[in-house]
C-alpha positions as YAML, in Angstrom:
chain: A
units: angstrom
residues:
- id: 1
  name: MET
  ca: [-41.76, -17.35, 37.25]
- id: 2
  name: SER
  ca: [-43.53, -14.28, 38.22]
- id: 3
  name: ASN
  ca: [-44.01, -10.91, 35.96]
- id: 4
  name: LEU
  ca: [-41.44, -9.28, 38.38]
- id: 5
  name: ASP
  ca: [-39.22, -11.67, 38.09]
- id: 6
  name: THR
  ca: [-39.46, -11.33, 34.52]
- id: 7
  name: SER
  ca: [-38.90, -8.12, 34.36]
- id: 8
  name: SER
  ca: [-35.89, -8.02, 36.39]
- id: 9
  name: ALA
  ca: [-34.55, -10.48, 34.28]
- id: 10
  name: ASN
  ca: [-34.49, -8.65, 31.33]
- id: 11
  name: ALA
  ca: [-33.86, -5.50, 32.77]
- id: 12
  name: GLY
  ca: [-30.62, -7.21, 33.58]
- id: 13
  name: ALA
  ca: [-29.79, -8.47, 30.08]
- id: 14
  name: THR
  ca: [-30.03, -5.22, 28.66]
- id: 15
  name: ALA
  ca: [-27.77, -3.94, 31.30]
- id: 16
  name: THR
  ca: [-25.33, -6.52, 30.09]
- id: 17
  name: SER
  ca: [-26.12, -6.12, 26.50]
- id: 18
  name: GLU
  ca: [-25.09, -2.23, 26.81]
- id: 19
  name: PRO
  ca: [-21.03, -1.83, 27.03]
- id: 20
  name: ALA
  ca: [-19.71, -0.38, 29.84]
- id: 21
  name: LYS
  ca: [-18.46, 3.13, 29.04]
- id: 22
  name: VAL
  ca: [-14.55, 3.48, 30.44]
- id: 23
  name: LEU
  ca: [-13.56, 6.55, 28.67]
- id: 24
  name: SER
  ca: [-14.74, 10.36, 29.25]
- id: 25
  name: LYS
  ca: [-15.51, 12.90, 26.69]
- id: 26
  name: LYS
  ca: [-12.13, 14.30, 27.91]
- id: 27
  name: ASP
  ca: [-10.15, 11.48, 27.04]
- id: 28
  name: VAL
  ca: [-11.88, 11.32, 22.91]
- id: 29
  name: THR
  ca: [-11.03, 14.84, 22.49]
- id: 30
  name: LYS
  ca: [-7.75, 14.20, 23.94]
- id: 31
  name: SER
  ca: [-7.32, 12.03, 21.04]
- id: 32
  name: MET
  ca: [-8.96, 14.51, 18.64]
- id: 33
  name: TRP
  ca: [-6.19, 17.01, 19.04]
- id: 34
  name: ILE
  ca: [-3.24, 14.87, 19.02]
- id: 35
  name: TYR
  ca: [-4.41, 13.37, 15.35]
- id: 36
  name: TYR
  ca: [-5.52, 17.27, 14.43]
- id: 37
  name: ALA
  ca: [-1.88, 18.72, 15.04]
- id: 38
  name: GLY
  ca: [0.18, 15.67, 13.31]
- id: 39
  name: ALA
  ca: [-2.17, 14.57, 10.38]
- id: 40
  name: GLU
  ca: [-0.31, 16.27, 7.55]
- id: 41
  name: LEU
  ca: [2.66, 15.98, 9.26]
- id: 42
  name: SER
  ca: [3.68, 12.60, 10.53]
- id: 43
  name: ASN
  ca: [3.12, 10.96, 6.99]
- id: 44
  name: SER
  ca: [5.77, 7.95, 6.35]
- id: 45
  name: TYR
  ca: [6.00, 6.70, 2.34]
- id: 46
  name: GLU
  ca: [5.03, 3.15, 3.65]
- id: 47
  name: ARG
  ca: [2.38, 3.97, 6.08]
- id: 48
  name: LEU
  ca: [1.46, 7.89, 5.93]
- id: 49
  name: GLN
  ca: [-0.82, 8.85, 8.94]
- id: 50
  name: SER
  ca: [-0.62, 5.31, 10.70]
- id: 51
  name: LEU
  ca: [1.96, 6.97, 13.25]
- id: 52
  name: VAL
  ca: [-0.08, 10.22, 14.61]
- id: 53
  name: PHE
  ca: [-3.42, 7.56, 13.99]
- id: 54
  name: CYS
  ca: [-1.59, 5.55, 16.58]
- id: 55
  name: ALA
  ca: [-0.26, 8.01, 18.49]
- id: 56
  name: SER
  ca: [-3.50, 10.04, 19.28]
- id: 57
  name: MET
  ca: [-4.95, 6.77, 20.21]
- id: 58
  name: THR
  ca: [-2.27, 5.70, 23.04]
- id: 59
  name: PRO
  ca: [-4.02, 7.65, 25.55]
- id: 60
  name: VAL
  ca: [-7.12, 5.68, 25.02]
- id: 61
  name: LEU
  ca: [-5.78, 2.54, 24.72]
- id: 62
  name: LYS
  ca: [-3.44, 2.73, 28.21]
- id: 63
  name: LYS
  ca: [-6.80, 3.42, 29.88]
- id: 64
  name: LEU
  ca: [-8.96, 0.85, 27.72]
- id: 65
  name: TYR
  ca: [-6.17, -2.23, 28.22]
- id: 66
  name: THR
  ca: [-4.28, -2.34, 31.55]
- id: 67
  name: LYS
  ca: [-2.90, -5.82, 30.61]
- id: 68
  name: LYS
  ca: [1.16, -4.77, 29.02]
- id: 69
  name: GLU
  ca: [0.13, -7.89, 25.92]
- id: 70
  name: ASP
  ca: [-3.29, -6.32, 25.28]
- id: 71
  name: LEU
  ca: [-1.95, -2.68, 24.93]
- id: 72
  name: SER
  ca: [0.92, -4.00, 22.86]
- id: 73
  name: GLU
  ca: [-1.78, -6.17, 20.33]
- id: 74
  name: ALA
  ca: [-3.74, -2.78, 20.31]
- id: 75
  name: LEU
  ca: [-0.56, -0.69, 19.34]
- id: 76
  name: LYS
  ca: [0.42, -2.79, 16.31]
- id: 77
  name: ARG
  ca: [-3.61, -2.89, 15.10]
- id: 78
  name: HIS
  ca: [-3.45, 1.08, 14.92]
- id: 79
  name: LEU
  ca: [0.07, 0.87, 12.91]
- id: 80
  name: ILE
  ca: [-1.52, -0.61, 9.94]
- id: 81
  name: PHE
  ca: [-1.56, 1.69, 7.04]
- id: 82
  name: PHE
  ca: [-3.81, 4.98, 7.26]
- id: 83
  name: ASN
  ca: [-4.80, 7.40, 5.27]
- id: 84
  name: THR
  ca: [-7.82, 9.99, 4.98]
- id: 85
  name: GLU
  ca: [-8.07, 13.71, 5.40]
- id: 86
  name: GLY
  ca: [-7.35, 15.17, 8.35]
- id: 87
  name: THR
  ca: [-10.29, 17.01, 9.20]
- id: 88
  name: LEU
  ca: [-13.10, 15.03, 8.20]
- id: 89
  name: GLY
  ca: [-11.15, 11.81, 9.46]
- id: 90
  name: SER
  ca: [-11.50, 12.94, 13.02]
- id: 91
  name: ILE
  ca: [-15.64, 10.58, 12.34]
- id: 92
  name: ILE
  ca: [-13.24, 7.78, 11.81]
- id: 93
  name: GLN
  ca: [-10.92, 8.17, 14.68]
- id: 94
  name: GLY
  ca: [-14.90, 8.43, 16.96]
- id: 95
  name: ILE
  ca: [-15.73, 5.12, 15.45]
- id: 96
  name: THR
  ca: [-12.85, 3.61, 16.01]
- id: 97
  name: ILE
  ca: [-12.50, 4.58, 20.10]
- id: 98
  name: ALA
  ca: [-16.13, 3.38, 20.37]
- id: 99
  name: MET
  ca: [-15.84, 0.13, 18.88]
- id: 100
  name: GLU
  ca: [-11.97, -0.28, 20.88]
- id: 101
  name: GLU
  ca: [-13.96, 0.54, 23.70]
- id: 102
  name: GLU
  ca: [-16.57, -2.20, 23.15]
- id: 103
  name: LYS
  ca: [-13.77, -4.78, 22.73]
- id: 104
  name: ALA
  ca: [-12.10, -4.30, 26.38]
- id: 105
  name: THR
  ca: [-15.58, -4.39, 27.70]
- id: 106
  name: GLY
  ca: [-16.03, -7.67, 26.38]
- id: 107
  name: GLY
  ca: [-18.33, -6.69, 23.41]
- id: 108
  name: ASP
  ca: [-18.24, -9.00, 20.33]
- id: 109
  name: VAL
  ca: [-15.36, -6.88, 18.61]
- id: 110
  name: SER
  ca: [-12.97, -8.69, 16.79]
- id: 111
  name: ASP
  ca: [-9.14, -6.79, 15.61]
- id: 112
  name: SER
  ca: [-9.86, -7.62, 12.13]
- id: 113
  name: ALA
  ca: [-13.28, -5.88, 12.35]
- id: 114
  name: ILE
  ca: [-12.07, -2.54, 14.00]
- id: 115
  name: THR
  ca: [-8.93, -3.13, 11.19]
- id: 116
  name: GLY
  ca: [-11.64, -3.32, 8.46]
- id: 117
  name: VAL
  ca: [-14.12, -0.20, 9.51]
- id: 118
  name: LYS
  ca: [-10.83, 2.23, 9.34]
- id: 119
  name: THR
  ca: [-9.80, 0.63, 5.94]
- id: 120
  name: GLY
  ca: [-13.03, 1.10, 4.78]
- id: 121
  name: LEU
  ca: [-13.97, 4.10, 5.61]
- id: 122
  name: MET
  ca: [-10.44, 5.95, 4.99]
- id: 123
  name: GLY
  ca: [-11.19, 6.38, 1.03]
- id: 124
  name: PRO
  ca: [-14.82, 7.91, 0.97]
- id: 125
  name: VAL
  ca: [-13.92, 9.86, 3.78]
- id: 126
  name: ALA
  ca: [-11.01, 11.05, 2.40]
- id: 127
  name: GLY
  ca: [-13.18, 11.65, -0.96]
- id: 128
  name: MET
  ca: [-15.33, 13.78, 1.11]
- id: 129
  name: GLY
  ca: [-13.21, 16.16, 3.13]
- id: 130
  name: ASP
  ca: [-11.25, 16.77, -0.10]
- id: 131
  name: ALA
  ca: [-14.48, 18.03, -1.43]
- id: 132
  name: ILE
  ca: [-15.72, 19.96, 1.32]
- id: 133
  name: ILE
  ca: [-12.73, 21.52, 2.73]
- id: 134
  name: TRP
  ca: [-9.92, 22.06, 0.42]
- id: 135
  name: ALA
  ca: [-12.12, 22.30, -2.63]
- id: 136
  name: ALA
  ca: [-15.22, 24.42, -0.34]
- id: 137
  name: LEU
  ca: [-14.06, 25.83, 2.76]
- id: 138
  name: MET
  ca: [-10.30, 26.95, 1.74]
- id: 139
  name: PRO
  ca: [-11.37, 29.18, -1.46]
- id: 140
  name: ILE
  ca: [-14.65, 30.19, 0.55]
- id: 141
  name: ILE
  ca: [-12.45, 31.57, 3.69]
- id: 142
  name: LEU
  ca: [-9.73, 33.11, 0.78]
- id: 143
  name: GLY
  ca: [-12.42, 35.19, -1.09]
- id: 144
  name: ILE
  ca: [-13.26, 36.43, 2.33]
- id: 145
  name: PHE
  ca: [-9.94, 37.80, 3.19]
- id: 146
  name: LEU
  ca: [-8.43, 38.68, -0.29]
- id: 147
  name: PRO
  ca: [-9.96, 41.95, -0.78]
- id: 148
  name: PHE
  ca: [-8.60, 43.12, 2.86]
- id: 149
  name: ALA
  ca: [-5.03, 41.58, 1.39]
- id: 150
  name: SER
  ca: [-5.43, 43.69, -1.88]
- id: 151
  name: ASP
  ca: [-6.21, 46.88, 0.34]
- id: 152
  name: GLY
  ca: [-2.95, 46.13, 2.45]
- id: 153
  name: MET
  ca: [-4.85, 45.05, 5.21]
- id: 154
  name: ALA
  ca: [-2.95, 43.05, 8.03]
- id: 155
  name: LEU
  ca: [-6.62, 40.92, 8.15]
- id: 156
  name: GLY
  ca: [-6.16, 39.85, 4.95]
- id: 157
  name: GLY
  ca: [-3.42, 37.74, 5.92]
- id: 158
  name: ILE
  ca: [-4.44, 37.19, 9.65]
- id: 159
  name: GLY
  ca: [-7.56, 36.55, 8.94]
- id: 160
  name: PRO
  ca: [-7.18, 33.16, 7.32]
- id: 161
  name: LEU
  ca: [-4.75, 32.10, 9.66]
- id: 162
  name: ILE
  ca: [-7.42, 32.01, 12.41]
- id: 163
  name: LEU
  ca: [-10.32, 31.70, 10.55]
- id: 164
  name: TYR
  ca: [-9.53, 28.26, 8.94]
- id: 165
  name: PRO
  ca: [-7.93, 26.67, 11.96]
- id: 166
  name: ALA
  ca: [-10.82, 27.60, 14.01]
- id: 167
  name: SER
  ca: [-13.45, 26.10, 11.33]
- id: 168
  name: THR
  ca: [-11.66, 22.63, 11.26]
- id: 169
  name: MET
  ca: [-10.95, 22.55, 14.55]
- id: 170
  name: ALA
  ca: [-14.52, 23.05, 14.94]
- id: 171
  name: ILE
  ca: [-15.43, 20.51, 12.84]
- id: 172
  name: SER
  ca: [-12.79, 17.48, 13.93]
- id: 173
  name: TYR
  ca: [-14.23, 17.98, 17.38]
- id: 174
  name: LEU
  ca: [-18.00, 17.64, 16.48]
- id: 175
  name: LEU
  ca: [-17.46, 14.81, 14.35]
- id: 176
  name: ILE
  ca: [-14.85, 12.35, 16.58]
- id: 177
  name: HIS
  ca: [-17.87, 12.92, 19.47]
- id: 178
  name: LYS
  ca: [-20.54, 12.06, 17.12]
- id: 179
  name: GLY
  ca: [-18.89, 9.06, 15.77]
- id: 180
  name: TYR
  ca: [-17.87, 7.83, 19.09]
- id: 181
  name: LYS
  ca: [-21.48, 8.40, 20.35]
- id: 182
  name: LEU
  ca: [-23.09, 6.59, 17.12]
- id: 183
  name: GLY
  ca: [-20.24, 3.92, 16.76]
- id: 184
  name: LYS
  ca: [-19.40, 2.74, 13.31]
- id: 185
  name: LYS
  ca: [-23.21, 3.16, 12.13]
- id: 186
  name: SER
  ca: [-22.84, 6.79, 12.72]
- id: 187
  name: ILE
  ca: [-21.17, 7.47, 8.92]
- id: 188
  name: VAL
  ca: [-22.22, 3.86, 7.49]
- id: 189
  name: GLY
  ca: [-26.14, 5.00, 7.28]
- id: 190
  name: ILE
  ca: [-24.99, 8.40, 5.84]
- id: 191
  name: MET
  ca: [-22.93, 6.84, 3.26]
- id: 192
  name: GLN
  ca: [-25.31, 4.66, 1.79]
- id: 193
  name: GLY
  ca: [-27.63, 7.28, 1.85]
- id: 194
  name: GLY
  ca: [-28.06, 9.73, -1.11]
- id: 195
  name: MET
  ca: [-27.08, 12.86, 0.81]
- id: 196
  name: MET
  ca: [-23.43, 12.85, 1.04]
- id: 197
  name: LYS
  ca: [-23.31, 12.86, -2.85]
- id: 198
  name: SER
  ca: [-25.69, 16.06, -2.77]
- id: 199
  name: ILE
  ca: [-23.10, 17.63, -0.23]
- id: 200
  name: ILE
  ca: [-20.06, 16.37, -1.87]
- id: 201
  name: PHE
  ca: [-21.58, 17.66, -5.66]
- id: 202
  name: THR
  ca: [-22.81, 21.21, -3.97]
- id: 203
  name: ALA
  ca: [-19.34, 21.42, -2.02]
- id: 204
  name: ASN
  ca: [-17.50, 21.28, -5.26]
- id: 205
  name: VAL
  ca: [-19.93, 23.61, -7.75]
- id: 206
  name: ILE
  ca: [-19.64, 26.08, -4.81]
- id: 207
  name: GLY
  ca: [-15.65, 25.95, -4.66]
- id: 208
  name: LEU
  ca: [-15.61, 26.01, -8.45]
- id: 209
  name: ILE
  ca: [-17.62, 29.19, -8.60]
- id: 210
  name: MET
  ca: [-15.29, 30.25, -5.78]
- id: 211
  name: MET
  ca: [-12.20, 29.86, -7.51]
- id: 212
  name: GLY
  ca: [-13.61, 31.14, -10.58]
- id: 213
  name: ALA
  ca: [-14.31, 34.04, -9.19]
- id: 214
  name: LEU
  ca: [-10.94, 34.28, -7.24]
- id: 215
  name: SER
  ca: [-9.20, 33.95, -10.87]
- id: 216
  name: ALA
  ca: [-11.59, 36.77, -12.91]
- id: 217
  name: SER
  ca: [-11.06, 39.25, -9.96]
- id: 218
  name: TYR
  ca: [-7.37, 38.53, -8.80]
- id: 219
  name: VAL
  ca: [-5.24, 37.31, -11.94]
- id: 220
  name: THR
  ca: [-4.58, 40.44, -14.50]
- id: 221
  name: ILE
  ca: [-2.90, 40.20, -17.69]
- id: 222
  name: THR
  ca: [-2.99, 42.71, -20.12]
- id: 223
  name: THR
  ca: [-0.45, 43.57, -23.03]
- id: 224
  name: PRO
  ca: [0.21, 46.91, -24.51]
- id: 225
  name: LEU
  ca: [0.55, 45.48, -28.05]
- id: 226
  name: SER
  ca: [-0.63, 48.05, -30.91]
- id: 227
  name: PHE
  ca: [0.20, 48.53, -34.26]
- id: 228
  name: THR
  ca: [-0.15, 51.51, -36.61]
- id: 229
  name: VAL
  ca: [-1.95, 50.80, -39.87]
- id: 230
  name: SER
  ca: [-2.37, 53.28, -42.83]
- id: 231
  name: GLU
  ca: [-3.27, 57.20, -42.36]
- id: 232
  name: GLY
  ca: [-1.79, 56.82, -38.92]
- id: 233
  name: THR
  ca: [-4.76, 54.54, -37.48]
- id: 234
  name: THR
  ca: [-3.70, 52.69, -34.33]
- id: 235
  name: ILE
  ca: [-5.33, 49.35, -33.40]
- id: 236
  name: VAL
  ca: [-4.39, 48.68, -29.88]
- id: 237
  name: VAL
  ca: [-4.37, 44.61, -29.00]
- id: 238
  name: GLN
  ca: [-5.94, 44.87, -25.47]
- id: 239
  name: ASP
  ca: [-9.09, 46.72, -27.27]
- id: 240
  name: ILE
  ca: [-9.55, 44.01, -29.45]
- id: 241
  name: LEU
  ca: [-9.48, 41.29, -26.81]
- id: 242
  name: ASN
  ca: [-11.59, 43.45, -24.49]
- id: 243
  name: GLN
  ca: [-14.11, 42.96, -27.66]
- id: 244
  name: ILE
  ca: [-13.83, 39.27, -28.23]
- id: 245
  name: VAL
  ca: [-14.02, 38.05, -24.70]
- id: 246
  name: PRO
  ca: [-13.10, 40.45, -21.89]
- id: 247
  name: GLY
  ca: [-10.42, 38.82, -19.38]
- id: 248
  name: LEU
  ca: [-9.52, 36.50, -22.47]
- id: 249
  name: LEU
  ca: [-5.50, 36.95, -21.23]
- id: 250
  name: PRO
  ca: [-5.81, 36.01, -17.58]
- id: 251
  name: LEU
  ca: [-8.43, 32.86, -18.88]
- id: 252
  name: LEU
  ca: [-5.94, 31.45, -20.79]
- id: 253
  name: ALA
  ca: [-3.35, 31.93, -18.10]
- id: 254
  name: VAL
  ca: [-5.56, 29.84, -15.40]
- id: 255
  name: PHE
  ca: [-6.49, 27.34, -18.22]
- id: 256
  name: GLY
  ca: [-2.79, 27.38, -19.03]
- id: 257
  name: ILE
  ca: [-1.50, 26.24, -15.56]
- id: 258
  name: TYR
  ca: [-4.84, 23.79, -14.59]
- id: 259
  name: PHE
  ca: [-3.67, 21.93, -18.05]
- id: 260
  name: TYR
  ca: [-0.53, 21.39, -16.59]
- id: 261
  name: LEU
  ca: [-1.66, 20.41, -13.20]
- id: 262
  name: THR
  ca: [-3.79, 17.77, -14.97]
- id: 263
  name: LYS
  ca: [-0.92, 16.34, -17.25]
- id: 264
  name: LYS
  ca: [2.09, 16.69, -15.08]
- id: 265
  name: GLY
  ca: [0.64, 17.04, -11.34]
- id: 266
  name: PRO
  ca: [0.96, 19.54, -8.49]
- id: 267
  name: ARG
  ca: [4.39, 20.72, -9.32]
- id: 268
  name: TYR
  ca: [3.92, 23.95, -7.47]
- id: 269
  name: ASN
  ca: [7.97, 25.10, -7.48]
- id: 270
  name: VAL
  ca: [7.65, 24.47, -11.29]
- id: 271
  name: ILE
  ca: [4.80, 26.61, -12.23]
- id: 272
  name: LEU
  ca: [5.79, 29.34, -10.05]
- id: 273
  name: ILE
  ca: [8.76, 29.78, -11.50]
- id: 274
  name: SER
  ca: [7.70, 29.16, -15.01]
- id: 275
  name: VAL
  ca: [5.37, 32.28, -14.33]
- id: 276
  name: VAL
  ca: [8.02, 34.38, -12.97]
- id: 277
  name: VAL
  ca: [10.59, 33.64, -16.00]
- id: 278
  name: PHE
  ca: [7.61, 33.91, -18.49]
- id: 279
  name: SER
  ca: [6.24, 37.42, -17.08]
- id: 280
  name: VAL
  ca: [9.48, 38.99, -16.56]
- id: 281
  name: VAL
  ca: [10.73, 37.63, -20.27]
- id: 282
  name: CYS
  ca: [7.24, 38.85, -21.99]
- id: 283
  name: SER
  ca: [7.71, 41.84, -19.81]
- id: 284
  name: LEU
  ca: [11.28, 42.99, -20.93]
- id: 285
  name: LEU
  ca: [9.81, 42.23, -24.89]
- id: 286
  name: GLY
  ca: [7.11, 44.41, -24.42]
- id: 287
  name: ILE
  ca: [4.35, 41.65, -25.13]
- id: 288
  name: LEU
  ca: [2.84, 41.49, -21.75]
...
């Protein structure tokens, strides 16, 4: 065989080894919008986010699998239990779309491989999402707009409703296309390195700093208690507390609620009602 024939053969092998692209960028983006809109709304106790994940994959699967039997199997594949953080979870969606496209175009991808990648990634991605989105991004956004809200400006209430969705939409958009472009190797490489641990640790630290700053700035509790001793000297309890630890009562309130959350879980209605009742009673008694 001549060199020209060898080169042609190698080129043909390379061309056939690369899976054909059936999906467009618009198809991938459409899946992202469906998942983003329903990730926290369609949860069921049995399968959690599998319903919305399957719904988001449906337009893609219909384009990839023209045979009814193949489409049915693909839909059943994505109705298996799935749960992760709604924003960063889009990278799993992108990886899954890439694997489904590779399978539909003749690639060596099994059903169990697709399910295994989803199952293996949903836990770590959920951990990253909770640390970055809920423990860092959310407190930062609230910290930016709380001063406006405390001054009675409408921007304090409207700002987070605009900035938070815009930020999470942008993150979801970038991650789903990154996952689709790089396939299953996209997040595996990140998870194996130490960079993601550093990102999660940094996000947690930033989130805790912001929550501490918000607690110190916007939780205000004082006591009007005072005592008159001999020779008409009046002792103001709040002045003594300020000399010992400034902001001691707000700190005790925050740690009390935190302790309750760690022991009883996120029973927010119970916490709100208890705070209101406790505040009213203490106010009537002249304690706080």
